[in-house]
Every structure is written in structure tokens, then in C-alpha cells.
Phi, psi and omega in degrees: 000132177279113181277142174282318175234123178276179187306313186269358181292149182239098176297171177293154182308317179296323178293319179302317179298316180294319179295323179295317178299319181296316177298319179299316180294325181294322185261351191298312187300313182290324183296318181273349179288326184299307178298329179295319179295316180296319179300317183292335182267338187238345185078011178286176184230050173289143186245153179296320182296320179293322179295318178295317178299314180298323177295320178297315180296315180300321178293320175305313181299315180301314182295325178294314181294326182269010177056036179057040181242007181227107186276075179217148183260146176257132177224180183303133183270125177291333184298333185264008181301313178299322178295318180295320178296321179297329180298327178272327181296322182271001183268150178268352176210156180297323179299320178295326179298320178294320174296325178299322177300318182289312182297317180297318179295324177295318177301314180295319179297325179293332175299316178297320180298316180297314179297321179299321178295318178299314180296324180302321184264332183262346181080188183243359182298326179296330179289319178297325178287322181289325183227077177288176181306328181294341177261313183293320181303302177299326180294316177298317178300320180293327177303317178286315183293326180292341179264357183300320179299322178296316182297313181293322178299315178295325183302331182246021183249129174275147177275003180232134177301131179089356179291145184291133176297324183289324176294318178300317180297319179299313180297320179294318180290325174300314178301311182300311186285328173295321179298310184287328178292317179295320181291326184270315186251354185296153177251142175052242188293328181301327181285336183267341181235049183296330182289320177299312182295322179294315180294319178297320179295317179294319179296317179296319179298315179296323179293322178295316177299319180297319179295316178298319179298320180292319182290329183260358181071029181246093184294342181295340181281352182265117179240007181243130184258113183266010187298334181298334179285337186290323184254011186284154170249152181298318180222130180209135177284128179303149181277082187295148182297318183293340176280334180280328181280071187278347185232134177250004188293337182262009177277098182256171177299320179297319179295321179295322176296320177301315179296319181299312182290337180275326187260315189297311179301323180295326179300322178293325177293315181293333176302319178297320178291327176301314179298314181298317179299316183285329173295318179297310180299322178300318180292331181285316185266354178075022178228131180281101184290340178287343176256321180217110015281352179108145182298327178302314182290320180294324178293315178297318179296317180292315183292309181290324177297324178294318177299312182297318180297321181290328179300323182266316186250354179085344186256124171300143182259163175206161177296141188255127175299327178300320179294318179295319177299323178297317178298317183295315184287317184274345183058033177245105181254014181297121182292335178301328177298322179289319174303316180296320179295319179296316179296320181296321178302315182295317181292313183299326183297341179265346188256109185305309182300322180290318177297321179297318179299314181299321182285342180267357175299121186298151177304319183296325179292315178294328176297319178299318178294317185290333175303316179288315183298309183292327177297319179293324177298313180299315182293329176299321177294318179297324179298325180295340181275354186300326181267007182265132178279100182276005172281346178275132180304320182303308181293320182297316181291318181300310180297320181297316181298316181296315182294314185292315179292329179288310179295325179287347176079032179297127176209144180228154180232142174233091186064232181282353184266123178244125174265109188284172188306309183300316181294318178301314181297318180296314181299315179295323178296318178296315180298315180297320180296322178291316181299322184264013186295343183267006179298138180288162185288337184293151180293136180267000000 
């Protein structure tokens, strides 16, 4: 792919701000969704502003460890939702539960540190043998395809009870087509910030429908929820997790074991997704990130960044496919844009009106953006298969198993540990590849 801005390129200050806003918009919905899901299941009070702040801090840590050579943003990890819920389920007090979020994230982060040390001494060639393109390509594709249901669901979802599905769909499609038109036919900046223009167009469309609905007395036309503006403060310090965990008296040995079994196995699963994300990003930017800055550094950045993010926002962080999709579509791999997005997250988390605006972006509008983002992730995986000989039974079966189990949504749970779809597909693909490793080279 011909990049407009490469990793070390430095756009103009105004452009950096726009690129940072675009990255923030790309990762925002998923980042604040994780604490919302945990709150609904546990009665906890994790906040969107703290999650956004934690994502910014985690990304800073990641960029430092990777020497500013990997253009990807870290946000709240969906893989750890079950683990986070377990942190409260096994606690004897809510305060202990907040400490559990931090302790569990540290445990998971240490898994990355240990793997990073192993990679430092053993190298990465074993990973290339364990997960060749016939495995990584379909796995990356599944990352995008497994999210397709979320994108389509959001595309037809109103953010207000009783809002029309058709109005939501119109607003989502306006967002999608403005995004793709700007990305394809746009000149200069329009081509580089298609997501910003798409989201603004979708938001404006939803606002127009809301105004018409108010004037005509038809509430079904309103698909945008402005309630976040009603209780906002101009300036507010985020409700950080470490401030909520005021008591350690209920942290027992049994509780620590609960956290260990809830977080550590999931960390190994997310490690597989870490590899897939960095292989995907490598193919997009034309630089092998597993060699430079190196898998050791990306793992340390992801692991320690995840710990830092949880201290502030409660949510372990991970590299975001939405961020990678943004790089692919805009062809902007400038790491300064990621630095800007991380800084913007920290600043925005303190400013009430900006947080309120971000939280009022309708689901349908974000759905329109995600159709493009997730689609690009999937297509990146298919591109990795171009050099794979699918006339060989070994390759054909391995890819088929990953695609079918991935698209079919195979996931299994062992108590608090859930092996999600992408990880299940990857594990089965690796096993199939090993079982069929003795196939002869001739075409079957």
C-alpha cells in the first residue's frame, strides 16, 4: 500500500490535530462500551471519561516501549469483560472489586512481560513457523468478520427508545457513504479525514431528523440522545479506578486466586490477537513490526500499557483493529498522529462538553463508520492469503477451519475464562496446521 504519511513523517500541526481526532472517533465507541457493559453486570461505576483517560495513558506507554515505530492505538479490551465482572463477583466489597480490576490487569500484563522475555532470547522465527500466512491471514479476516454483526446491529439502532430503525439506517448510511466518497474521491485533507467528515455528516443528519421530530411531534424521528449534555460539567476530573479502590481489607488469598484464574488465561488468548493485529498492521505499512521495533517491545508496550490503563480506567487495554483500519483507509501511518490521539484522550476526558458530544454520537452513526473499518480489517486478512497455495489440502483445510469456526462464532468458556471466537479459530488453525504438516508438496 502506498502511504501518504509514513511512520516517521511529520504532518503539519493542524493536520496532526485532525488525524488525532479521527483516531479518537474510531476507537471511542468500543473504548467506552467496555466499562458500560461491566457496570450493567456488576452495579459498578466505571466511567467513560476514566476509560478514555486510561486508553490515552496506555497508548503513551505503548509508544514509548515501541520507540514510536508502531502506529496503533490501545483501547479497552473486550476480551477481559468476563474477567472484570469476576473481579466484582469474587469481592466482598465494591472497593475491593475496584482494586481487583487493577490487580487483575497487572497479572495479565505480567503474562505479556514473561512472553516478551522469552521472545527476547528465543527470537520470533518460531512464531512465523507456528503461524504462517495461511493462519494469520484468515485470523485477521475473522477479526473483521466477527465484528460485522456489531457494525450492522449499530447501523440500525437508535440511541433513543422508540426511535425509528429506518431513520437510524438512513443516518448510518449517510455516514458510511460520506466516509467512502471522501476517502475515494476526496482531495487533500478530505481524503485523509474521511471518518471525521462521515461522523459529522451522520450527526448532522440525525440532528435534522430530531429537529423535524420535535417540530412535528413525532418522537420516532429522534435517534440521537442528548441527555449527556444535561448533567455535564464544564470541567471534571475523571473518576479514576485507583481512587475508588479505597479499601484493601477484603483482598484475600482466595480472591487473588480468583483474579489469577480470571485474567491470566485470557492474557494468553489476547496474545494471539496481539500477533494478528501486528502482522496485519505490518502488511499495511510495509514494515515488519515483529522485527522492528520487535515483538519484545510491542509486547512490553501492550502489557505495561494495559496495566497503566487499568489503574486509571479499570479496563485492560489492547491494540485496536479500529485504529489499524483507520491507518489502512486513510493511508496515514504517521506515529505522531497516534501520539496526538493519546494526548487528546487525556485532555478530552477532563472537558465535559467534549465528552458529552462523544457520548451522544448515535449508535447508527458509529455503525456506519464501523462497516468501513471492520470491512478493511477483513480485506487485509484476505490480502495475506494472496501468496498462499490453496491447491494444497493442508492450506485449504487450515484456512477453511479458521473461516468457518470464526464466521460461525465458535467460543467456549471454562468458568470465568472465555476463549473468544478469534482465539478459538486461531487455536484450531494452529492445531490443524501441525496435524497436516507432513503433507507432501505436490498439489492434491
